[in-house]
All heavy atoms as TSV, in Angstrom:
chain	resi	resn	atom	element	x	y	z
A	1	MET	N	N	6.833	32.696	80.104
A	1	MET	CA	C	8.133	33.013	79.602
A	1	MET	C	C	8.695	31.878	78.748
A	1	MET	O	O	8.463	30.694	79.110
A	1	MET	CB	C	9.122	33.285	80.770
A	1	MET	CG	C	8.821	34.487	81.629
A	1	MET	SD	S	9.086	35.995	80.782
A	1	MET	CE	C	10.512	36.566	81.582
A	2	ILE	N	N	9.392	32.235	77.695
A	2	ILE	CA	C	10.062	31.204	76.916
A	2	ILE	C	C	11.559	31.565	76.805
A	2	ILE	O	O	11.916	32.749	76.952
A	2	ILE	CB	C	9.435	31.043	75.511
A	2	ILE	CG1	C	9.595	32.299	74.683
A	2	ILE	CG2	C	7.951	30.633	75.622
A	2	ILE	CD1	C	9.208	32.116	73.216
A	3	THR	N	N	12.359	30.608	76.586
A	3	THR	CA	C	13.827	30.821	76.502
A	3	THR	C	C	14.260	30.569	75.067
A	3	THR	O	O	13.997	29.566	74.427
A	3	THR	CB	C	14.547	29.876	77.446
A	3	THR	OG1	O	14.099	30.103	78.821
A	3	THR	CG2	C	16.088	30.131	77.392
A	4	LEU	N	N	15.041	31.548	74.560
A	4	LEU	CA	C	15.736	31.496	73.300
A	4	LEU	C	C	17.242	31.534	73.583
A	4	LEU	O	O	17.651	31.971	74.649
A	4	LEU	CB	C	15.396	32.676	72.413
A	4	LEU	CG	C	13.952	33.074	72.142
A	4	LEU	CD1	C	13.885	34.400	71.395
A	4	LEU	CD2	C	13.296	31.981	71.312
A	5	THR	N	N	17.995	31.130	72.596
A	5	THR	CA	C	19.460	31.394	72.683
A	5	THR	C	C	19.695	32.485	71.690
A	5	THR	O	O	19.448	32.315	70.466
A	5	THR	CB	C	20.219	30.097	72.283
A	5	THR	OG1	O	19.896	29.103	73.209
A	5	THR	CG2	C	21.747	30.383	72.352
A	6	VAL	N	N	20.153	33.634	72.174
A	6	VAL	CA	C	20.433	34.752	71.332
A	6	VAL	C	C	21.940	35.102	71.324
A	6	VAL	O	O	22.439	35.381	72.368
A	6	VAL	CB	C	19.595	35.987	71.778
A	6	VAL	CG1	C	19.829	37.198	70.913
A	6	VAL	CG2	C	18.095	35.657	71.808
A	7	ASN	N	N	22.493	35.010	70.165
A	7	ASN	CA	C	23.959	35.244	70.009
A	7	ASN	C	C	24.718	34.425	71.023
A	7	ASN	O	O	25.639	34.896	71.682
A	7	ASN	CB	C	24.290	36.705	70.133
A	7	ASN	CG	C	23.727	37.517	68.968
A	7	ASN	OD1	O	23.286	36.953	67.939
A	7	ASN	ND2	N	23.668	38.831	69.108
A	8	GLY	N	N	24.294	33.156	71.216
A	8	GLY	CA	C	25.017	32.213	72.026
A	8	GLY	C	C	24.679	32.259	73.528
A	8	GLY	O	O	25.223	31.444	74.245
A	9	LYS	N	N	23.766	33.155	73.897
A	9	LYS	CA	C	23.454	33.278	75.333
A	9	LYS	C	C	21.941	33.018	75.545
A	9	LYS	O	O	21.148	33.496	74.749
A	9	LYS	CB	C	23.813	34.621	75.886
A	9	LYS	CG	C	25.300	34.898	75.831
A	9	LYS	CD	C	25.648	36.255	76.317
A	9	LYS	CE	C	27.140	36.506	76.180
A	9	LYS	NZ	N	27.505	37.873	76.552
A	10	PRO	N	N	21.564	32.383	76.662
A	10	PRO	CA	C	20.143	32.228	76.921
A	10	PRO	C	C	19.480	33.549	77.177
A	10	PRO	O	O	20.039	34.381	77.878
A	10	PRO	CB	C	20.048	31.318	78.183
A	10	PRO	CG	C	21.456	31.078	78.586
A	10	PRO	CD	C	22.390	31.773	77.647
A	11	ARG	N	N	18.277	33.738	76.664
A	11	ARG	CA	C	17.519	34.962	76.912
A	11	ARG	C	C	16.037	34.590	77.034
A	11	ARG	O	O	15.531	33.840	76.192
A	11	ARG	CB	C	17.729	35.955	75.802
A	11	ARG	CG	C	16.821	37.125	75.999
A	11	ARG	CD	C	17.161	38.369	75.294
A	11	ARG	NE	N	18.536	38.783	75.445
A	11	ARG	CZ	C	19.063	39.790	74.746
A	11	ARG	NH1	N	18.334	40.404	73.869
A	11	ARG	NH2	N	20.315	40.143	74.927
A	12	GLU	N	N	15.418	35.095	78.073
A	12	GLU	CA	C	13.970	34.825	78.240
A	12	GLU	C	C	13.192	36.009	77.696
A	12	GLU	O	O	13.541	37.140	77.833
A	12	GLU	CB	C	13.654	34.672	79.716
A	12	GLU	CG	C	14.141	33.380	80.321
A	12	GLU	CD	C	13.633	33.128	81.712
A	12	GLU	OE1	O	13.114	34.027	82.342
A	12	GLU	OE2	O	13.813	31.963	82.132
A	13	ILE	N	N	12.089	35.647	77.017
A	13	ILE	CA	C	11.143	36.641	76.509
A	13	ILE	C	C	9.766	36.224	77.022
A	13	ILE	O	O	9.515	35.063	77.335
A	13	ILE	CB	C	11.174	36.801	74.974
A	13	ILE	CG1	C	10.851	35.497	74.268
A	13	ILE	CG2	C	12.536	37.369	74.549
A	13	ILE	CD1	C	10.812	35.610	72.733
A	14	GLU	N	N	8.846	37.198	77.073
A	14	GLU	CA	C	7.534	36.943	77.662
A	14	GLU	C	C	6.666	35.971	76.861
A	14	GLU	O	O	5.892	35.272	77.478
A	14	GLU	CB	C	6.808	38.254	77.856
A	14	GLU	CG	C	7.414	39.153	78.898
A	14	GLU	CD	C	6.647	40.421	79.148
A	14	GLU	OE1	O	5.430	40.424	78.828
A	14	GLU	OE2	O	7.251	41.340	79.689
A	15	ARG	N	N	6.824	35.986	75.559
A	15	ARG	CA	C	5.930	35.203	74.727
A	15	ARG	C	C	6.622	34.981	73.384
A	15	ARG	O	O	7.612	35.570	73.032
A	15	ARG	CB	C	4.600	35.945	74.513
A	15	ARG	CG	C	4.777	37.330	73.865
A	15	ARG	CD	C	3.474	38.051	73.590
A	15	ARG	NE	N	3.715	39.347	73.031
A	15	ARG	CZ	C	4.014	39.628	71.784
A	15	ARG	NH1	N	4.173	38.671	70.882
A	15	ARG	NH2	N	4.238	40.861	71.376
A	16	GLU	N	N	5.987	34.110	72.603
A	16	GLU	CA	C	6.457	33.935	71.201
A	16	GLU	C	C	6.225	35.266	70.485
A	16	GLU	O	O	5.256	35.986	70.768
A	16	GLU	CB	C	5.679	32.838	70.539
A	16	GLU	CG	C	5.952	31.505	71.069
A	16	GLU	CD	C	5.218	30.348	70.388
A	16	GLU	OE1	O	4.285	30.642	69.538
A	16	GLU	OE2	O	5.506	29.212	70.676
A	17	MET	N	N	7.132	35.623	69.577
A	17	MET	CA	C	6.978	36.861	68.845
A	17	MET	C	C	7.679	36.781	67.489
A	17	MET	O	O	8.534	35.901	67.318
A	17	MET	CB	C	7.467	38.085	69.620
A	17	MET	CG	C	8.894	38.012	70.123
A	17	MET	SD	S	9.398	39.472	71.091
A	17	MET	CE	C	8.404	39.350	72.553
A	18	THR	N	N	7.259	37.610	66.563
A	18	THR	CA	C	7.910	37.641	65.276
A	18	THR	C	C	9.261	38.317	65.406
A	18	THR	O	O	9.559	38.995	66.374
A	18	THR	CB	C	7.064	38.389	64.222
A	18	THR	OG1	O	6.965	39.742	64.620
A	18	THR	CG2	C	5.670	37.797	64.066
A	19	ILE	N	N	10.105	38.150	64.349
A	19	ILE	CA	C	11.401	38.826	64.371
A	19	ILE	C	C	11.262	40.316	64.556
A	19	ILE	O	O	11.988	40.908	65.376
A	19	ILE	CB	C	12.230	38.415	63.125
A	19	ILE	CG1	C	12.589	36.950	63.165
A	19	ILE	CG2	C	13.446	39.305	62.990
A	19	ILE	CD1	C	13.214	36.442	61.900
A	20	PRO	N	N	10.406	41.029	63.751
A	20	PRO	CA	C	10.309	42.462	63.962
A	20	PRO	C	C	9.845	42.837	65.437
A	20	PRO	O	O	10.358	43.826	65.974
A	20	PRO	CB	C	9.235	42.945	62.984
A	20	PRO	CG	C	9.299	41.901	61.881
A	20	PRO	CD	C	9.613	40.613	62.607
A	21	GLU	N	N	8.958	42.082	65.989
A	21	GLU	CA	C	8.548	42.342	67.366
A	21	GLU	C	C	9.707	42.182	68.340
A	21	GLU	O	O	9.937	43.001	69.241
A	21	GLU	CB	C	7.395	41.388	67.774
A	21	GLU	CG	C	6.100	41.660	67.101
A	21	GLU	CD	C	5.043	40.629	67.406
A	21	GLU	OE1	O	5.404	39.407	67.598
A	21	GLU	OE2	O	3.883	40.954	67.498
A	22	PHE	N	N	10.498	41.118	68.113
A	22	PHE	CA	C	11.664	40.879	68.950
A	22	PHE	C	C	12.667	41.979	68.860
A	22	PHE	O	O	13.155	42.513	69.919
A	22	PHE	CB	C	12.341	39.522	68.569
A	22	PHE	CG	C	13.528	39.217	69.315
A	22	PHE	CD1	C	13.476	38.691	70.608
A	22	PHE	CD2	C	14.827	39.484	68.811
A	22	PHE	CE1	C	14.627	38.400	71.336
A	22	PHE	CE2	C	15.944	39.230	69.534
A	22	PHE	CZ	C	15.864	38.667	70.808
A	23	LEU	N	N	12.972	42.432	67.673
A	23	LEU	CA	C	13.956	43.488	67.486
A	23	LEU	C	C	13.463	44.784	68.104
A	23	LEU	O	O	14.216	45.473	68.819
A	23	LEU	CB	C	14.253	43.695	65.977
A	23	LEU	CG	C	14.911	42.518	65.276
A	23	LEU	CD1	C	15.064	42.836	63.833
A	23	LEU	CD2	C	16.270	42.198	65.902
A	24	ALA	N	N	12.193	45.147	67.919
A	24	ALA	CA	C	11.624	46.322	68.501
A	24	ALA	C	C	11.661	46.285	70.041
A	24	ALA	O	O	11.990	47.278	70.697
A	24	ALA	CB	C	10.203	46.556	68.034
A	25	ALA	N	N	11.323	45.127	70.591
A	25	ALA	CA	C	11.319	44.965	72.064
A	25	ALA	C	C	12.703	45.147	72.630
A	25	ALA	O	O	12.827	45.465	73.874
A	25	ALA	CB	C	10.740	43.599	72.427
A	26	HIS	N	N	13.746	44.938	71.831
A	26	HIS	CA	C	15.118	45.041	72.327
A	26	HIS	C	C	15.859	46.261	71.827
A	26	HIS	O	O	17.069	46.375	71.957
A	26	HIS	CB	C	15.892	43.746	72.045
A	26	HIS	CG	C	15.352	42.601	72.827
A	26	HIS	ND1	N	14.347	41.784	72.399
A	26	HIS	CD2	C	15.657	42.145	74.073
A	26	HIS	CE1	C	14.017	40.896	73.288
A	26	HIS	NE2	N	14.816	41.104	74.316
A	27	GLY	N	N	15.104	47.185	71.206
A	27	GLY	CA	C	15.668	48.414	70.726
A	27	GLY	C	C	16.634	48.318	69.635
A	27	GLY	O	O	17.580	49.117	69.484
A	28	VAL	N	N	16.456	47.270	68.779
A	28	VAL	CA	C	17.383	47.081	67.679
A	28	VAL	C	C	16.819	47.625	66.370
A	28	VAL	O	O	15.669	47.312	65.996
A	28	VAL	CB	C	17.670	45.564	67.497
A	28	VAL	CG1	C	18.566	45.293	66.314
A	28	VAL	CG2	C	18.280	44.960	68.777
A	29	ASN	N	N	17.592	48.467	65.710
A	29	ASN	CA	C	17.161	49.033	64.397
A	29	ASN	C	C	17.221	47.927	63.361
A	29	ASN	O	O	18.295	47.408	63.055
A	29	ASN	CB	C	18.092	50.153	64.036
A	29	ASN	CG	C	17.754	50.835	62.706
A	29	ASN	OD1	O	16.932	50.325	61.955
A	29	ASN	ND2	N	18.420	51.935	62.440
A	30	PRO	N	N	16.103	47.569	62.783
A	30	PRO	CA	C	16.061	46.441	61.812
A	30	PRO	C	C	16.812	46.760	60.522
A	30	PRO	O	O	17.188	45.877	59.760
A	30	PRO	CB	C	14.552	46.245	61.528
A	30	PRO	CG	C	13.906	47.552	61.935
A	30	PRO	CD	C	14.746	48.105	62.997
A	31	GLU	N	N	17.110	48.046	60.270
A	31	GLU	CA	C	17.799	48.405	59.043
A	31	GLU	C	C	19.301	48.069	59.126
A	31	GLU	O	O	19.994	48.089	58.107
A	31	GLU	CB	C	17.660	49.890	58.777
A	31	GLU	CG	C	16.179	50.289	58.507
A	31	GLU	CD	C	15.577	49.521	57.286
A	31	GLU	OE1	O	16.257	49.449	56.259
A	31	GLU	OE2	O	14.434	49.063	57.444
A	32	THR	N	N	19.811	47.832	60.351
A	32	THR	CA	C	21.263	47.658	60.508
A	32	THR	C	C	21.631	46.216	60.920
A	32	THR	O	O	22.810	46.015	61.345
A	32	THR	CB	C	21.764	48.615	61.544
A	32	THR	OG1	O	21.172	48.315	62.844
A	32	THR	CG2	C	21.480	50.051	61.177
A	33	VAL	N	N	20.746	45.251	60.829
A	33	VAL	CA	C	21.071	43.890	61.235
A	33	VAL	C	C	20.631	42.835	60.212
A	33	VAL	O	O	19.781	43.132	59.389
A	33	VAL	CB	C	20.398	43.566	62.632
A	33	VAL	CG1	C	20.913	44.460	63.707
A	33	VAL	CG2	C	18.888	43.614	62.525
A	34	ALA	N	N	21.231	41.719	60.326
A	34	ALA	CA	C	20.765	40.522	59.643
A	34	ALA	C	C	20.431	39.486	60.749
A	34	ALA	O	O	20.956	39.541	61.862
A	34	ALA	CB	C	21.921	39.909	58.819
A	35	VAL	N	N	19.488	38.618	60.499
A	35	VAL	CA	C	19.020	37.665	61.484
A	35	VAL	C	C	19.003	36.245	60.955
A	35	VAL	O	O	18.557	35.990	59.810
A	35	VAL	CB	C	17.543	38.057	61.963
A	35	VAL	CG1	C	17.059	37.043	62.977
A	35	VAL	CG2	C	17.515	39.463	62.531
A	36	ALA	N	N	19.518	35.343	61.742
A	36	ALA	CA	C	19.453	33.922	61.433
A	36	ALA	C	C	18.727	33.214	62.524
A	36	ALA	O	O	18.819	33.584	63.741
A	36	ALA	CB	C	20.828	33.363	61.287
A	37	VAL	N	N	17.869	32.255	62.184
A	37	VAL	CA	C	17.088	31.500	63.134
A	37	VAL	C	C	17.419	30.042	62.916
A	37	VAL	O	O	17.236	29.493	61.794
A	37	VAL	CB	C	15.585	31.753	63.049
A	37	VAL	CG1	C	14.820	30.869	64.034
A	37	VAL	CG2	C	15.250	33.205	63.246
A	38	ASN	N	N	17.937	29.357	63.929
A	38	ASN	CA	C	18.315	27.930	63.867
A	38	ASN	C	C	19.221	27.673	62.670
A	38	ASN	O	O	19.105	26.699	61.975
A	38	ASN	CB	C	17.034	27.063	63.828
A	38	ASN	CG	C	16.192	27.243	65.062
A	38	ASN	OD1	O	16.708	27.388	66.169
A	38	ASN	ND2	N	14.894	27.219	64.881
A	39	GLY	N	N	20.222	28.598	62.533
A	39	GLY	CA	C	21.249	28.362	61.542
A	39	GLY	C	C	20.887	28.816	60.121
A	39	GLY	O	O	21.726	28.714	59.218
A	40	GLU	N	N	19.670	29.352	59.918
A	40	GLU	CA	C	19.290	29.751	58.586
A	40	GLU	C	C	19.064	31.313	58.541
A	40	GLU	O	O	18.314	31.828	59.342
A	40	GLU	CB	C	17.982	29.055	58.215
A	40	GLU	CG	C	17.433	29.512	56.837
A	40	GLU	CD	C	16.074	28.881	56.509
A	40	GLU	OE1	O	15.722	27.794	57.077
A	40	GLU	OE2	O	15.325	29.485	55.747
A	41	VAL	N	N	19.801	31.981	57.680
A	41	VAL	CA	C	19.589	33.430	57.504
A	41	VAL	C	C	18.193	33.608	56.980
A	41	VAL	O	O	17.796	32.984	56.001
A	41	VAL	CB	C	20.688	33.987	56.594
A	41	VAL	CG1	C	20.388	35.472	56.334
A	41	VAL	CG2	C	22.082	33.791	57.151
A	42	VAL	N	N	17.476	34.560	57.597
A	42	VAL	CA	C	16.122	34.861	57.191
A	42	VAL	C	C	16.091	36.166	56.446
A	42	VAL	O	O	16.541	37.208	56.943
A	42	VAL	CB	C	15.192	34.932	58.418
A	42	VAL	CG1	C	13.746	35.232	58.016
A	42	VAL	CG2	C	15.281	33.666	59.274
A	43	ALA	N	N	15.578	36.147	55.194
A	43	ALA	CA	C	15.472	37.366	54.417
A	43	ALA	C	C	14.531	38.339	55.086
A	43	ALA	O	O	13.519	37.931	55.647
A	43	ALA	CB	C	14.948	37.010	53.008
A	44	LYS	N	N	14.856	39.642	55.021
A	44	LYS	CA	C	14.046	40.639	55.723
A	44	LYS	C	C	12.590	40.584	55.362
A	44	LYS	O	O	11.732	40.813	56.223
A	44	LYS	CB	C	14.626	42.046	55.476
A	44	LYS	CG	C	15.829	42.336	56.290
A	44	LYS	CD	C	16.256	43.758	56.210
A	44	LYS	CE	C	17.516	43.962	57.053
A	44	LYS	NZ	N	17.908	45.342	57.132
A	45	GLU	N	N	12.276	40.325	54.103
A	45	GLU	CA	C	10.888	40.321	53.684
A	45	GLU	C	C	10.122	39.161	54.369
A	45	GLU	O	O	8.893	39.194	54.433
A	45	GLU	CB	C	10.706	40.286	52.183
A	45	GLU	CG	C	11.343	39.084	51.470
A	45	GLU	CD	C	12.798	39.328	51.048
A	45	GLU	OE1	O	13.428	40.325	51.419
A	45	GLU	OE2	O	13.302	38.402	50.352
A	46	ARG	N	N	10.833	38.200	54.877
A	46	ARG	CA	C	10.196	37.043	55.562
A	46	ARG	C	C	10.029	37.245	57.086
A	46	ARG	O	O	9.317	36.528	57.751
A	46	ARG	CB	C	10.971	35.769	55.326
A	46	ARG	CG	C	10.840	35.214	53.924
A	46	ARG	CD	C	11.456	33.831	53.706
A	46	ARG	NE	N	11.135	32.953	54.813
A	46	ARG	CZ	C	12.053	32.165	55.406
A	46	ARG	NH1	N	13.291	32.137	54.994
A	46	ARG	NH2	N	11.668	31.368	56.378
A	47	TRP	N	N	10.694	38.266	57.646
A	47	TRP	CA	C	10.724	38.501	59.109
A	47	TRP	C	C	9.288	38.520	59.704
A	47	TRP	O	O	9.119	37.886	60.730
A	47	TRP	CB	C	11.464	39.756	59.464
A	47	TRP	CG	C	12.944	39.670	59.341
A	47	TRP	CD1	C	13.667	38.635	58.848
A	47	TRP	CD2	C	13.868	40.698	59.632
A	47	TRP	NE1	N	15.024	38.973	58.842
A	47	TRP	CE2	C	15.151	40.220	59.334
A	47	TRP	CE3	C	13.713	41.944	60.210
A	47	TRP	CZ2	C	16.308	40.971	59.534
A	47	TRP	CZ3	C	14.860	42.712	60.415
A	47	TRP	CH2	C	16.142	42.235	60.093
A	48	PRO	N	N	8.357	39.227	59.117
A	48	PRO	CA	C	7.018	39.289	59.795
A	48	PRO	C	C	6.301	37.929	59.892
A	48	PRO	O	O	5.483	37.729	60.760
A	48	PRO	CB	C	6.196	40.186	58.894
A	48	PRO	CG	C	7.231	41.041	58.184
A	48	PRO	CD	C	8.359	40.116	57.964
A	49	GLY	N	N	6.690	36.966	59.050
A	49	GLY	CA	C	6.055	35.666	59.095
A	49	GLY	C	C	6.809	34.610	59.922
A	49	GLY	O	O	6.413	33.437	59.937
A	50	VAL	N	N	7.920	34.979	60.495
A	50	VAL	CA	C	8.746	34.104	61.275
A	50	VAL	C	C	8.546	34.271	62.742
A	50	VAL	O	O	8.863	35.380	63.258
A	50	VAL	CB	C	10.244	34.183	60.899
A	50	VAL	CG1	C	11.107	33.214	61.827
A	50	VAL	CG2	C	10.426	33.822	59.436
A	51	THR	N	N	7.959	33.310	63.444
A	51	THR	CA	C	7.695	33.450	64.901
A	51	THR	C	C	8.809	32.760	65.624
A	51	THR	O	O	9.139	31.591	65.373
A	51	THR	CB	C	6.343	32.801	65.235
A	51	THR	OG1	O	5.334	33.504	64.484
A	51	THR	CG2	C	6.044	32.927	66.730
A	52	LEU	N	N	9.356	33.458	66.615
A	52	LEU	CA	C	10.407	32.884	67.471
A	52	LEU	C	C	9.722	32.106	68.588
A	52	LEU	O	O	8.887	32.603	69.255
A	52	LEU	CB	C	11.302	34.011	68.024
A	52	LEU	CG	C	11.960	34.877	66.998
A	52	LEU	CD1	C	12.737	36.028	67.646
A	52	LEU	CD2	C	12.896	34.010	66.106
A	53	ARG	N	N	10.206	30.848	68.752
A	53	ARG	CA	C	9.539	29.936	69.693
A	53	ARG	C	C	10.612	29.414	70.712
A	53	ARG	O	O	11.778	29.478	70.442
A	53	ARG	CB	C	8.891	28.758	68.954
A	53	ARG	CG	C	7.897	29.232	67.897
A	53	ARG	CD	C	7.230	28.016	67.230
A	53	ARG	NE	N	6.520	28.358	66.002
A	53	ARG	CZ	C	5.338	29.035	65.961
A	53	ARG	NH1	N	4.797	29.400	67.074
A	53	ARG	NH2	N	4.799	29.259	64.843
A	54	ALA	N	N	10.080	28.848	71.775
A	54	ALA	CA	C	10.994	28.298	72.809
A	54	ALA	C	C	12.014	27.361	72.169
A	54	ALA	O	O	11.644	26.538	71.370
A	54	ALA	CB	C	10.165	27.580	73.847
A	55	GLY	N	N	13.281	27.537	72.568
A	55	GLY	CA	C	14.365	26.674	72.099
A	55	GLY	C	C	15.009	27.129	70.847
A	55	GLY	O	O	16.040	26.591	70.466
A	56	ASP	N	N	14.443	28.156	70.154
A	56	ASP	CA	C	15.099	28.671	68.942
A	56	ASP	C	C	16.462	29.245	69.248
A	56	ASP	O	O	16.663	29.871	70.282
A	56	ASP	CB	C	14.239	29.686	68.233
A	56	ASP	CG	C	13.087	29.078	67.461
A	56	ASP	OD1	O	13.075	27.860	67.256
A	56	ASP	OD2	O	12.204	29.867	67.056
A	57	ALA	N	N	17.390	29.141	68.313
A	57	ALA	CA	C	18.684	29.764	68.366
A	57	ALA	C	C	18.666	30.922	67.402
A	57	ALA	O	O	18.461	30.709	66.196
A	57	ALA	CB	C	19.848	28.779	67.993
A	58	VAL	N	N	18.821	32.117	67.875
A	58	VAL	CA	C	18.752	33.341	67.089
A	58	VAL	C	C	20.093	34.059	67.091
A	58	VAL	O	O	20.719	34.240	68.117
A	58	VAL	CB	C	17.645	34.276	67.652
A	58	VAL	CG1	C	17.522	35.531	66.767
A	58	VAL	CG2	C	16.322	33.579	67.784
A	59	GLU	N	N	20.540	34.425	65.901
A	59	GLU	CA	C	21.737	35.225	65.789
A	59	GLU	C	C	21.350	36.575	65.205
A	59	GLU	O	O	20.691	36.604	64.104
A	59	GLU	CB	C	22.774	34.532	64.881
A	59	GLU	CG	C	23.322	33.280	65.425
A	59	GLU	CD	C	24.215	33.464	66.663
A	59	GLU	OE1	O	24.895	34.471	66.745
A	59	GLU	OE2	O	24.187	32.540	67.520
A	60	VAL	N	N	21.645	37.673	65.854
A	60	VAL	CA	C	21.423	38.979	65.361
A	60	VAL	C	C	22.791	39.616	65.092
A	60	VAL	O	O	23.584	39.786	66.068
A	60	VAL	CB	C	20.633	39.848	66.348
A	60	VAL	CG1	C	20.391	41.229	65.821
A	60	VAL	CG2	C	19.299	39.161	66.681
A	61	VAL	N	N	23.092	39.921	63.842
A	61	VAL	CA	C	24.393	40.417	63.468
A	61	VAL	C	C	24.301	41.861	62.972
A	61	VAL	O	O	23.501	42.143	62.028
A	61	VAL	CB	C	25.030	39.514	62.359
A	61	VAL	CG1	C	26.381	40.008	62.010
A	61	VAL	CG2	C	25.052	38.073	62.840
A	62	ARG	N	N	25.037	42.750	63.575
A	62	ARG	CA	C	25.034	44.132	63.133
A	62	ARG	C	C	26.053	44.341	61.982
A	62	ARG	O	O	27.110	43.736	62.025
A	62	ARG	CB	C	25.410	45.086	64.300
A	62	ARG	CG	C	24.421	45.096	65.379
A	62	ARG	CD	C	24.764	46.176	66.427
A	62	ARG	NE	N	23.935	46.067	67.579
A	62	ARG	CZ	C	22.771	46.645	67.660
A	62	ARG	NH1	N	22.278	47.379	66.677
A	62	ARG	NH2	N	22.000	46.539	68.711
A	63	MET	N	N	25.603	45.083	61.012
A	63	MET	CA	C	26.511	45.386	59.895
A	63	MET	C	C	27.476	46.531	60.309
A	63	MET	O	O	27.068	47.488	60.935
A	63	MET	CB	C	25.726	45.833	58.687
A	63	MET	CG	C	24.794	44.703	58.175
A	63	MET	SD	S	23.794	45.273	56.839
A	63	MET	CE	C	22.359	44.275	57.110
A	64	VAL	N	N	28.748	46.290	60.065
A	64	VAL	CA	C	29.782	47.249	60.407
A	64	VAL	C	C	30.558	47.650	59.203
A	64	VAL	O	O	30.997	46.777	58.404
A	64	VAL	CB	C	30.727	46.629	61.507
A	64	VAL	CG1	C	31.861	47.620	61.839
A	64	VAL	CG2	C	29.979	46.187	62.711
A	65	GLY	N	N	30.671	48.943	58.996
A	65	GLY	CA	C	31.468	49.433	57.899
A	65	GLY	C	C	32.935	49.664	58.316
A	65	GLY	O	O	33.229	49.735	59.468
A	66	GLY	N	N	33.760	49.704	57.363
A	66	GLY	CA	C	35.164	49.935	57.705
A	66	GLY	C	C	36.006	50.128	56.396
A	66	GLY	O	O	35.451	50.037	55.336
A	67	GLY	N	N	37.232	50.332	56.606
A	67	GLY	CA	C	38.017	50.526	55.382
A	67	GLY	C	C	39.466	50.512	55.632
A	67	GLY	O	O	39.957	50.288	56.690
């Protein structure tokens, strides 16, 4: 198990994984979120190449419409 900080809270995951793997494992639709890792927004086209590791700080932000 490794520990990440996700949206400000500690979260344990079984292993290192890419951003798409992480989102799928947590039932998050990748079309509706933006992701930052360690304070840097990661472009969606880069997600498959970014591996989340122990100690990383991850922010998953859902897009919300309004008017």
